[in-house]
PyMOL Python script that loads the backbone (N, CA, C, O; Angstrom):
from pymol import cmd

cmd.read_pdbstr("""\
ATOM      1  N   MET A   1      -1.484 -25.388  52.848  1.00  0.00           N
ATOM      2  CA  MET A   1      -2.046 -25.449  51.500  1.00  0.00           C
ATOM      3  C   MET A   1      -0.898 -25.707  50.516  1.00  0.00           C
ATOM      4  O   MET A   1       0.154 -25.075  50.601  1.00  0.00           O
ATOM      5  N   THR A   2      -1.106 -26.616  49.606  1.00  0.00           N
ATOM      6  CA  THR A   2      -0.087 -26.965  48.618  1.00  0.00           C
ATOM      7  C   THR A   2      -0.393 -26.299  47.277  1.00  0.00           C
ATOM      8  O   THR A   2      -1.499 -25.810  47.047  1.00  0.00           O
ATOM      9  N   VAL A   3       0.591 -26.290  46.419  1.00  0.00           N
ATOM     10  CA  VAL A   3       0.398 -25.760  45.070  1.00  0.00           C
ATOM     11  C   VAL A   3      -0.662 -26.581  44.346  1.00  0.00           C
ATOM     12  O   VAL A   3      -1.498 -26.033  43.626  1.00  0.00           O
ATOM     13  N   GLN A   4      -0.624 -27.875  44.536  1.00  0.00           N
ATOM     14  CA  GLN A   4      -1.613 -28.747  43.881  1.00  0.00           C
ATOM     15  C   GLN A   4      -3.033 -28.403  44.330  1.00  0.00           C
ATOM     16  O   GLN A   4      -3.952 -28.343  43.513  1.00  0.00           O
ATOM     17  N   SER A   5      -3.206 -28.177  45.629  1.00  0.00           N
ATOM     18  CA  SER A   5      -4.554 -27.837  46.105  1.00  0.00           C
ATOM     19  C   SER A   5      -4.996 -26.470  45.590  1.00  0.00           C
ATOM     20  O   SER A   5      -6.181 -26.255  45.333  1.00  0.00           O
ATOM     21  N   LEU A   6      -4.054 -25.550  45.439  1.00  0.00           N
ATOM     22  CA  LEU A   6      -4.378 -24.248  44.836  1.00  0.00           C
ATOM     23  C   LEU A   6      -4.813 -24.419  43.388  1.00  0.00           C
ATOM     24  O   LEU A   6      -5.801 -23.824  42.957  1.00  0.00           O
ATOM     25  N   LYS A   7      -4.080 -25.226  42.643  1.00  0.00           N
ATOM     26  CA  LYS A   7      -4.433 -25.470  41.243  1.00  0.00           C
ATOM     27  C   LYS A   7      -5.837 -26.051  41.127  1.00  0.00           C
ATOM     28  O   LYS A   7      -6.624 -25.636  40.277  1.00  0.00           O
ATOM     29  N   GLU A   8      -6.139 -27.010  41.985  1.00  0.00           N
ATOM     30  CA  GLU A   8      -7.463 -27.637  41.949  1.00  0.00           C
ATOM     31  C   GLU A   8      -8.558 -26.628  42.290  1.00  0.00           C
ATOM     32  O   GLU A   8      -9.622 -26.628  41.672  1.00  0.00           O
ATOM     33  N   ALA A   9      -8.294 -25.772  43.272  1.00  0.00           N
ATOM     34  CA  ALA A   9      -9.274 -24.753  43.659  1.00  0.00           C
ATOM     35  C   ALA A   9      -9.478 -23.739  42.531  1.00  0.00           C
ATOM     36  O   ALA A   9     -10.599 -23.293  42.283  1.00  0.00           O
ATOM     37  N   ILE A  10      -8.405 -23.388  41.864  1.00  0.00           N
ATOM     38  CA  ILE A  10      -8.501 -22.436  40.756  1.00  0.00           C
ATOM     39  C   ILE A  10      -9.350 -23.012  39.629  1.00  0.00           C
ATOM     40  O   ILE A  10     -10.146 -22.295  39.023  1.00  0.00           O
ATOM     41  N   LEU A  11      -9.187 -24.293  39.347  1.00  0.00           N
ATOM     42  CA  LEU A  11      -9.979 -24.932  38.293  1.00  0.00           C
ATOM     43  C   LEU A  11     -11.476 -24.916  38.599  1.00  0.00           C
ATOM     44  O   LEU A  11     -12.300 -24.989  37.687  1.00  0.00           O
ATOM     45  N   GLU A  12     -11.818 -24.821  39.863  1.00  0.00           N
ATOM     46  CA  GLU A  12     -13.228 -24.809  40.258  1.00  0.00           C
ATOM     47  C   GLU A  12     -13.837 -23.406  40.215  1.00  0.00           C
ATOM     48  O   GLU A  12     -15.053 -23.257  40.335  1.00  0.00           O
ATOM     49  N   LEU A  13     -13.006 -22.385  40.045  1.00  0.00           N
ATOM     50  CA  LEU A  13     -13.518 -21.011  40.017  1.00  0.00           C
ATOM     51  C   LEU A  13     -14.308 -20.746  38.741  1.00  0.00           C
ATOM     52  O   LEU A  13     -14.017 -21.330  37.697  1.00  0.00           O
ATOM     53  N   PRO A  14     -15.300 -19.875  38.820  1.00  0.00           N
ATOM     54  CA  PRO A  14     -15.975 -19.435  37.600  1.00  0.00           C
ATOM     55  C   PRO A  14     -14.980 -18.673  36.714  1.00  0.00           C
ATOM     56  O   PRO A  14     -13.996 -18.120  37.205  1.00  0.00           O
ATOM     57  N   GLU A  15     -15.249 -18.654  35.420  1.00  0.00           N
ATOM     58  CA  GLU A  15     -14.360 -18.015  34.439  1.00  0.00           C
ATOM     59  C   GLU A  15     -13.983 -16.591  34.842  1.00  0.00           C
ATOM     60  O   GLU A  15     -12.811 -16.220  34.775  1.00  0.00           O
ATOM     61  N   SER A  16     -14.952 -15.802  35.255  1.00  0.00           N
ATOM     62  CA  SER A  16     -14.682 -14.397  35.587  1.00  0.00           C
ATOM     63  C   SER A  16     -13.726 -14.280  36.769  1.00  0.00           C
ATOM     64  O   SER A  16     -12.886 -13.382  36.796  1.00  0.00           O
ATOM     65  N   GLU A  17     -13.844 -15.173  37.743  1.00  0.00           N
ATOM     66  CA  GLU A  17     -12.945 -15.130  38.888  1.00  0.00           C
ATOM     67  C   GLU A  17     -11.548 -15.617  38.521  1.00  0.00           C
ATOM     68  O   GLU A  17     -10.559 -15.114  39.055  1.00  0.00           O
ATOM     69  N   ARG A  18     -11.455 -16.589  37.619  1.00  0.00           N
ATOM     70  CA  ARG A  18     -10.136 -17.033  37.127  1.00  0.00           C
ATOM     71  C   ARG A  18      -9.442 -15.901  36.387  1.00  0.00           C
ATOM     72  O   ARG A  18      -8.237 -15.702  36.543  1.00  0.00           O
ATOM     73  N   GLN A  19     -10.200 -15.153  35.578  1.00  0.00           N
ATOM     74  CA  GLN A  19      -9.615 -14.020  34.852  1.00  0.00           C
ATOM     75  C   GLN A  19      -9.130 -12.957  35.827  1.00  0.00           C
ATOM     76  O   GLN A  19      -8.055 -12.384  35.646  1.00  0.00           O
ATOM     77  N   SER A  20      -9.913 -12.699  36.848  1.00  0.00           N
ATOM     78  CA  SER A  20      -9.520 -11.721  37.863  1.00  0.00           C
ATOM     79  C   SER A  20      -8.241 -12.157  38.569  1.00  0.00           C
ATOM     80  O   SER A  20      -7.347 -11.345  38.805  1.00  0.00           O
ATOM     81  N   LEU A  21      -8.158 -13.433  38.902  1.00  0.00           N
ATOM     82  CA  LEU A  21      -6.965 -13.974  39.548  1.00  0.00           C
ATOM     83  C   LEU A  21      -5.754 -13.864  38.622  1.00  0.00           C
ATOM     84  O   LEU A  21      -4.660 -13.514  39.064  1.00  0.00           O
ATOM     85  N   THR A  22      -5.950 -14.160  37.348  1.00  0.00           N
ATOM     86  CA  THR A  22      -4.864 -14.067  36.369  1.00  0.00           C
ATOM     87  C   THR A  22      -4.332 -12.646  36.291  1.00  0.00           C
ATOM     88  O   THR A  22      -3.120 -12.432  36.290  1.00  0.00           O
ATOM     89  N   LEU A  23      -5.226 -11.684  36.225  1.00  0.00           N
ATOM     90  CA  LEU A  23      -4.803 -10.277  36.183  1.00  0.00           C
ATOM     91  C   LEU A  23      -4.011  -9.902  37.425  1.00  0.00           C
ATOM     92  O   LEU A  23      -3.001  -9.205  37.339  1.00  0.00           O
ATOM     93  N   TRP A  24      -4.466 -10.360  38.561  1.00  0.00           N
ATOM     94  CA  TRP A  24      -3.777 -10.061  39.812  1.00  0.00           C
ATOM     95  C   TRP A  24      -2.381 -10.691  39.847  1.00  0.00           C
ATOM     96  O   TRP A  24      -1.412 -10.038  40.235  1.00  0.00           O
ATOM     97  N   LEU A  25      -2.281 -11.958  39.443  1.00  0.00           N
ATOM     98  CA  LEU A  25      -0.984 -12.636  39.427  1.00  0.00           C
ATOM     99  C   LEU A  25      -0.028 -11.976  38.437  1.00  0.00           C
ATOM    100  O   LEU A  25       1.154 -11.795  38.731  1.00  0.00           O
ATOM    101  N   ASN A  26      -0.547 -11.618  37.262  1.00  0.00           N
ATOM    102  CA  ASN A  26       0.299 -10.928  36.286  1.00  0.00           C
ATOM    103  C   ASN A  26       0.779  -9.590  36.833  1.00  0.00           C
ATOM    104  O   ASN A  26       1.915  -9.187  36.582  1.00  0.00           O
ATOM    105  N   GLY A  27      -0.072  -8.907  37.573  1.00  0.00           N
ATOM    106  CA  GLY A  27       0.318  -7.643  38.190  1.00  0.00           C
ATOM    107  C   GLY A  27       1.471  -7.815  39.157  1.00  0.00           C
ATOM    108  O   GLY A  27       2.352  -6.958  39.239  1.00  0.00           O
ATOM    109  N   LEU A  28       1.471  -8.917  39.892  1.00  0.00           N
ATOM    110  CA  LEU A  28       2.584  -9.188  40.806  1.00  0.00           C
ATOM    111  C   LEU A  28       3.889  -9.319  40.038  1.00  0.00           C
ATOM    112  O   LEU A  28       4.912  -8.769  40.446  1.00  0.00           O
ATOM    113  N   ASP A  29       3.856 -10.047  38.925  1.00  0.00           N
ATOM    114  CA  ASP A  29       5.063 -10.203  38.108  1.00  0.00           C
ATOM    115  C   ASP A  29       5.528  -8.869  37.556  1.00  0.00           C
ATOM    116  O   ASP A  29       6.725  -8.584  37.546  1.00  0.00           O
ATOM    117  N   HIS A  30       4.591  -8.048  37.096  1.00  0.00           N
ATOM    118  CA  HIS A  30       4.968  -6.748  36.536  1.00  0.00           C
ATOM    119  C   HIS A  30       5.562  -5.847  37.608  1.00  0.00           C
ATOM    120  O   HIS A  30       6.520  -5.124  37.337  1.00  0.00           O
ATOM    121  N   ASP A  31       5.016  -5.874  38.817  1.00  0.00           N
ATOM    122  CA  ASP A  31       5.561  -5.067  39.902  1.00  0.00           C
ATOM    123  C   ASP A  31       7.004  -5.477  40.197  1.00  0.00           C
ATOM    124  O   ASP A  31       7.872  -4.625  40.384  1.00  0.00           O
ATOM    125  N   ASP A  32       7.253  -6.784  40.237  1.00  0.00           N
ATOM    126  CA  ASP A  32       8.619  -7.273  40.468  1.00  0.00           C
ATOM    127  C   ASP A  32       9.543  -6.814  39.351  1.00  0.00           C
ATOM    128  O   ASP A  32      10.668  -6.384  39.610  1.00  0.00           O
ATOM    129  N   TRP A  33       9.075  -6.903  38.107  1.00  0.00           N
ATOM    130  CA  TRP A  33       9.881  -6.511  36.959  1.00  0.00           C
ATOM    131  C   TRP A  33      10.171  -5.009  37.003  1.00  0.00           C
ATOM    132  O   TRP A  33      11.291  -4.580  36.726  1.00  0.00           O
ATOM    133  N   ASP A  34       9.161  -4.218  37.351  1.00  0.00           N
ATOM    134  CA  ASP A  34       9.354  -2.767  37.447  1.00  0.00           C
ATOM    135  C   ASP A  34      10.409  -2.430  38.490  1.00  0.00           C
ATOM    136  O   ASP A  34      11.262  -1.575  38.252  1.00  0.00           O
ATOM    137  N   ARG A  35      10.360  -3.091  39.642  1.00  0.00           N
ATOM    138  CA  ARG A  35      11.358  -2.840  40.685  1.00  0.00           C
ATOM    139  C   ARG A  35      12.757  -3.211  40.197  1.00  0.00           C
ATOM    140  O   ARG A  35      13.727  -2.502  40.467  1.00  0.00           O
ATOM    141  N   GLU A  36      12.849  -4.315  39.485  1.00  0.00           N
ATOM    142  CA  GLU A  36      14.150  -4.751  38.967  1.00  0.00           C
ATOM    143  C   GLU A  36      14.704  -3.742  37.954  1.00  0.00           C
ATOM    144  O   GLU A  36      15.894  -3.427  37.969  1.00  0.00           O
ATOM    145  N   MET A  37      13.829  -3.240  37.077  1.00  0.00           N
ATOM    146  CA  MET A  37      14.267  -2.251  36.087  1.00  0.00           C
ATOM    147  C   MET A  37      14.746  -0.975  36.776  1.00  0.00           C
ATOM    148  O   MET A  37      15.778  -0.419  36.401  1.00  0.00           O
ATOM    149  N   LEU A  38      14.011  -0.516  37.768  1.00  0.00           N
ATOM    150  CA  LEU A  38      14.420   0.686  38.491  1.00  0.00           C
ATOM    151  C   LEU A  38      15.785   0.490  39.140  1.00  0.00           C
ATOM    152  O   LEU A  38      16.633   1.381  39.104  1.00  0.00           O
ATOM    153  N   GLN A  39      15.985  -0.663  39.722  1.00  0.00           N
ATOM    154  CA  GLN A  39      17.255  -0.958  40.374  1.00  0.00           C
ATOM    155  C   GLN A  39      18.379  -1.027  39.343  1.00  0.00           C
ATOM    156  O   GLN A  39      19.455  -0.473  39.568  1.00  0.00           O
ATOM    157  N   ASP A  40      18.144  -1.698  38.221  1.00  0.00           N
ATOM    158  CA  ASP A  40      19.181  -1.870  37.208  1.00  0.00           C
ATOM    159  C   ASP A  40      19.605  -0.556  36.563  1.00  0.00           C
ATOM    160  O   ASP A  40      20.777  -0.385  36.229  1.00  0.00           O
ATOM    161  N   PHE A  41      18.660   0.385  36.381  1.00  0.00           N
ATOM    162  CA  PHE A  41      18.978   1.605  35.660  1.00  0.00           C
ATOM    163  C   PHE A  41      19.134   2.821  36.561  1.00  0.00           C
ATOM    164  O   PHE A  41      19.227   3.946  36.069  1.00  0.00           O
ATOM    165  N   SER A  42      19.165   2.610  37.872  1.00  0.00           N
ATOM    166  CA  SER A  42      19.472   3.687  38.808  1.00  0.00           C
ATOM    167  C   SER A  42      20.988   3.805  38.920  1.00  0.00           C
ATOM    168  O   SER A  42      21.731   2.928  38.480  1.00  0.00           O
ATOM    169  N   ALA A  43      21.424   4.907  39.516  1.00  0.00           N
ATOM    170  CA  ALA A  43      22.869   5.108  39.707  1.00  0.00           C
ATOM    171  C   ALA A  43      23.475   3.891  40.396  1.00  0.00           C
ATOM    172  O   ALA A  43      22.977   3.436  41.425  1.00  0.00           O
ATOM    173  N   GLY A  44      24.552   3.372  39.819  1.00  0.00           N
ATOM    174  CA  GLY A  44      25.227   2.205  40.375  1.00  0.00           C
ATOM    175  C   GLY A  44      24.653   0.876  39.916  1.00  0.00           C
ATOM    176  O   GLY A  44      25.243  -0.171  40.183  1.00  0.00           O
ATOM    177  N   GLY A  45      23.512   0.892  39.229  1.00  0.00           N
ATOM    178  CA  GLY A  45      22.920  -0.344  38.725  1.00  0.00           C
ATOM    179  C   GLY A  45      23.672  -0.856  37.513  1.00  0.00           C
ATOM    180  O   GLY A  45      24.480  -0.140  36.922  1.00  0.00           O
ATOM    181  N   ARG A  46      23.404  -2.097  37.147  1.00  0.00           N
ATOM    182  CA  ARG A  46      24.160  -2.694  36.044  1.00  0.00           C
ATOM    183  C   ARG A  46      23.848  -2.073  34.683  1.00  0.00           C
ATOM    184  O   ARG A  46      24.613  -2.266  33.738  1.00  0.00           O
ATOM    185  N   GLY A  47      22.747  -1.334  34.560  1.00  0.00           N
ATOM    186  CA  GLY A  47      22.421  -0.668  33.303  1.00  0.00           C
ATOM    187  C   GLY A  47      22.672   0.830  33.330  1.00  0.00           C
ATOM    188  O   GLY A  47      22.382   1.524  32.355  1.00  0.00           O
ATOM    189  N   ALA A  48      23.207   1.338  34.438  1.00  0.00           N
ATOM    190  CA  ALA A  48      23.422   2.785  34.592  1.00  0.00           C
ATOM    191  C   ALA A  48      24.331   3.340  33.504  1.00  0.00           C
ATOM    192  O   ALA A  48      24.146   4.475  33.065  1.00  0.00           O
ATOM    193  N   HIS A  49      25.311   2.554  33.064  1.00  0.00           N
ATOM    194  CA  HIS A  49      26.230   3.041  32.025  1.00  0.00           C
ATOM    195  C   HIS A  49      25.480   3.297  30.712  1.00  0.00           C
ATOM    196  O   HIS A  49      25.850   4.193  29.953  1.00  0.00           O
ATOM    197  N   LEU A  50      24.439   2.522  30.447  1.00  0.00           N
ATOM    198  CA  LEU A  50      23.651   2.744  29.234  1.00  0.00           C
ATOM    199  C   LEU A  50      22.879   4.060  29.310  1.00  0.00           C
ATOM    200  O   LEU A  50      22.786   4.795  28.327  1.00  0.00           O
ATOM    201  N   VAL A  51      22.331   4.344  30.482  1.00  0.00           N
ATOM    202  CA  VAL A  51      21.610   5.603  30.679  1.00  0.00           C
ATOM    203  C   VAL A  51      22.560   6.774  30.458  1.00  0.00           C
ATOM    204  O   VAL A  51      22.202   7.753  29.803  1.00  0.00           O
ATOM    205  N   GLU A  52      23.750   6.678  30.995  1.00  0.00           N
ATOM    206  CA  GLU A  52      24.736   7.756  30.833  1.00  0.00           C
ATOM    207  C   GLU A  52      25.128   7.932  29.367  1.00  0.00           C
ATOM    208  O   GLU A  52      25.302   9.059  28.904  1.00  0.00           O
ATOM    209  N   ARG A  53      25.266   6.835  28.643  1.00  0.00           N
ATOM    210  CA  ARG A  53      25.620   6.926  27.226  1.00  0.00           C
ATOM    211  C   ARG A  53      24.497   7.595  26.426  1.00  0.00           C
ATOM    212  O   ARG A  53      24.761   8.419  25.551  1.00  0.00           O
ATOM    213  N   VAL A  54      23.259   7.242  26.726  1.00  0.00           N
ATOM    214  CA  VAL A  54      22.117   7.853  26.038  1.00  0.00           C
ATOM    215  C   VAL A  54      22.061   9.347  26.341  1.00  0.00           C
ATOM    216  O   VAL A  54      21.857  10.158  25.438  1.00  0.00           O
ATOM    217  N   LYS A  55      22.240   9.708  27.603  1.00  0.00           N
ATOM    218  CA  LYS A  55      22.239  11.128  27.974  1.00  0.00           C
ATOM    219  C   LYS A  55      23.334  11.881  27.235  1.00  0.00           C
ATOM    220  O   LYS A  55      23.108  12.999  26.772  1.00  0.00           O
ATOM    221  N   ALA A  56      24.518  11.286  27.115  1.00  0.00           N
ATOM    222  CA  ALA A  56      25.624  11.926  26.404  1.00  0.00           C
ATOM    223  C   ALA A  56      25.291  12.083  24.921  1.00  0.00           C
ATOM    224  O   ALA A  56      25.589  13.123  24.333  1.00  0.00           O
ATOM    225  N   ASP A  57      24.690  11.087  24.320  1.00  0.00           N
ATOM    226  CA  ASP A  57      24.292  11.169  22.910  1.00  0.00           C
ATOM    227  C   ASP A  57      23.259  12.270  22.691  1.00  0.00           C
ATOM    228  O   ASP A  57      23.332  13.005  21.705  1.00  0.00           O
ATOM    229  N   ILE A  58      22.306  12.386  23.599  1.00  0.00           N
ATOM    230  CA  ILE A  58      21.289  13.434  23.478  1.00  0.00           C
ATOM    231  C   ILE A  58      21.947  14.805  23.585  1.00  0.00           C
ATOM    232  O   ILE A  58      21.650  15.701  22.794  1.00  0.00           O
ATOM    233  N   THR A  59      22.836  14.971  24.555  1.00  0.00           N
ATOM    234  CA  THR A  59      23.538  16.242  24.733  1.00  0.00           C
ATOM    235  C   THR A  59      24.355  16.597  23.492  1.00  0.00           C
ATOM    236  O   THR A  59      24.459  17.768  23.127  1.00  0.00           O
ATOM    237  N   ALA A  60      24.934  15.581  22.842  1.00  0.00           N
ATOM    238  CA  ALA A  60      25.750  15.796  21.647  1.00  0.00           C
ATOM    239  C   ALA A  60      24.907  15.930  20.380  1.00  0.00           C
ATOM    240  O   ALA A  60      25.448  16.129  19.292  1.00  0.00           O
ATOM    241  N   GLY A  61      23.596  15.823  20.516  1.00  0.00           N
ATOM    242  CA  GLY A  61      22.727  15.948  19.348  1.00  0.00           C
ATOM    243  C   GLY A  61      22.652  14.687  18.509  1.00  0.00           C
ATOM    244  O   GLY A  61      22.185  14.738  17.371  1.00  0.00           O
ATOM    245  N   LYS A  62      23.094  13.570  19.031  1.00  0.00           N
ATOM    246  CA  LYS A  62      23.082  12.307  18.288  1.00  0.00           C
ATOM    247  C   LYS A  62      21.799  11.523  18.577  1.00  0.00           C
ATOM    248  O   LYS A  62      21.834  10.439  19.160  1.00  0.00           O
ATOM    249  N   TYR A  63      20.692  12.084  18.164  1.00  0.00           N
ATOM    250  CA  TYR A  63      19.418  11.399  18.361  1.00  0.00           C
ATOM    251  C   TYR A  63      18.421  11.917  17.340  1.00  0.00           C
ATOM    252  O   TYR A  63      18.610  12.968  16.729  1.00  0.00           O
ATOM    253  N   ARG A  64      17.365  11.153  17.176  1.00  0.00           N
ATOM    254  CA  ARG A  64      16.232  11.583  16.344  1.00  0.00           C
ATOM    255  C   ARG A  64      14.972  11.417  17.172  1.00  0.00           C
ATOM    256  O   ARG A  64      14.841  10.450  17.922  1.00  0.00           O
ATOM    257  N   PRO A  65      14.056  12.343  17.043  1.00  0.00           N
ATOM    258  CA  PRO A  65      12.791  12.157  17.756  1.00  0.00           C
ATOM    259  C   PRO A  65      12.119  10.856  17.301  1.00  0.00           C
ATOM    260  O   PRO A  65      12.189  10.493  16.127  1.00  0.00           O
ATOM    261  N   VAL A  66      11.485  10.176  18.216  1.00  0.00           N
ATOM    262  CA  VAL A  66      10.870   8.885  17.922  1.00  0.00           C
ATOM    263  C   VAL A  66       9.823   9.007  16.815  1.00  0.00           C
ATOM    264  O   VAL A  66       9.663   8.095  16.005  1.00  0.00           O
ATOM    265  N   GLU A  67       9.113  10.133  16.783  1.00  0.00           N
ATOM    266  CA  GLU A  67       8.105  10.324  15.745  1.00  0.00           C
ATOM    267  C   GLU A  67       8.743  10.309  14.352  1.00  0.00           C
ATOM    268  O   GLU A  67       8.198   9.730  13.413  1.00  0.00           O
ATOM    269  N   GLU A  68       9.889  10.947  14.238  1.00  0.00           N
ATOM    270  CA  GLU A  68      10.613  10.987  12.960  1.00  0.00           C
ATOM    271  C   GLU A  68      11.064   9.585  12.559  1.00  0.00           C
ATOM    272  O   GLU A  68      10.914   9.184  11.404  1.00  0.00           O
ATOM    273  N   PHE A  69      11.610   8.852  13.504  1.00  0.00           N
ATOM    274  CA  PHE A  69      12.070   7.492  13.250  1.00  0.00           C
ATOM    275  C   PHE A  69      10.916   6.603  12.793  1.00  0.00           C
ATOM    276  O   PHE A  69      11.048   5.859  11.821  1.00  0.00           O
ATOM    277  N   CYS A  70       9.783   6.681  13.498  1.00  0.00           N
ATOM    278  CA  CYS A  70       8.620   5.850  13.156  1.00  0.00           C
ATOM    279  C   CYS A  70       8.059   6.204  11.784  1.00  0.00           C
ATOM    280  O   CYS A  70       7.668   5.318  11.024  1.00  0.00           O
ATOM    281  N   ALA A  71       8.017   7.498  11.464  1.00  0.00           N
ATOM    282  CA  ALA A  71       7.521   7.923  10.161  1.00  0.00           C
ATOM    283  C   ALA A  71       8.417   7.384   9.046  1.00  0.00           C
ATOM    284  O   ALA A  71       7.922   6.954   8.004  1.00  0.00           O
ATOM    285  N   GLU A  72       9.709   7.407   9.259  1.00  0.00           N
ATOM    286  CA  GLU A  72      10.653   6.879   8.267  1.00  0.00           C
ATOM    287  C   GLU A  72      10.450   5.378   8.074  1.00  0.00           C
ATOM    288  O   GLU A  72      10.476   4.884   6.947  1.00  0.00           O
ATOM    289  N   ARG A  73      10.248   4.660   9.169  1.00  0.00           N
ATOM    290  CA  ARG A  73      10.008   3.204   9.073  1.00  0.00           C
ATOM    291  C   ARG A  73       8.736   2.908   8.309  1.00  0.00           C
ATOM    292  O   ARG A  73       8.690   1.964   7.520  1.00  0.00           O
ATOM    293  N   GLN A  74       7.694   3.710   8.534  1.00  0.00           N
ATOM    294  CA  GLN A  74       6.433   3.526   7.823  1.00  0.00           C
ATOM    295  C   GLN A  74       6.630   3.722   6.337  1.00  0.00           C
ATOM    296  O   GLN A  74       6.082   2.961   5.539  1.00  0.00           O
ATOM    297  N   GLN A  75       7.401   4.727   5.943  1.00  0.00           N
ATOM    298  CA  GLN A  75       7.652   5.009   4.534  1.00  0.00           C
ATOM    299  C   GLN A  75       8.392   3.848   3.879  1.00  0.00           C
ATOM    300  O   GLN A  75       8.103   3.503   2.734  1.00  0.00           O
ATOM    301  N   LYS A  76       9.332   3.247   4.581  1.00  0.00           N
ATOM    302  CA  LYS A  76      10.092   2.128   4.027  1.00  0.00           C
ATOM    303  C   LYS A  76       9.217   0.889   3.824  1.00  0.00           C
ATOM    304  O   LYS A  76       9.494   0.080   2.939  1.00  0.00           O
ATOM    305  N   ARG A  77       8.181   0.732   4.622  1.00  0.00           N
ATOM    306  CA  ARG A  77       7.296  -0.434   4.514  1.00  0.00           C
ATOM    307  C   ARG A  77       6.344  -0.345   3.329  1.00  0.00           C
ATOM    308  O   ARG A  77       5.800  -1.361   2.896  1.00  0.00           O
ATOM    309  N   LYS A  78       6.138   0.852   2.804  1.00  0.00           N
ATOM    310  CA  LYS A  78       5.182   1.034   1.716  1.00  0.00           C
ATOM    311  C   LYS A  78       5.747   0.639   0.375  1.00  0.00           C
ATOM    312  O   LYS A  78       5.057   0.737  -0.639  1.00  0.00           O
TER     313      LYS A  78
END
""", "prot")
cmd.dss("prot")
cmd.show_as("cartoon", "prot")
cmd.util.cbc("prot")
cmd.orient("prot")
């Protein structure tokens, strides 16, 4: 089966089945992305240093709760 024949078969599907296929294909991409993120931000991953820096900032009290930050942004928009 070729990509072209798959494309042609997909075009023949009813709308609801095309939507179902789209959701399934998007799920595959998200699963791959999730695995990549886990790998990147686990110990030894290329983003691990960022996790350590954030943890150090939290321990040092250099953070604001997200709710506080969002409320401040809302006030600035008014």
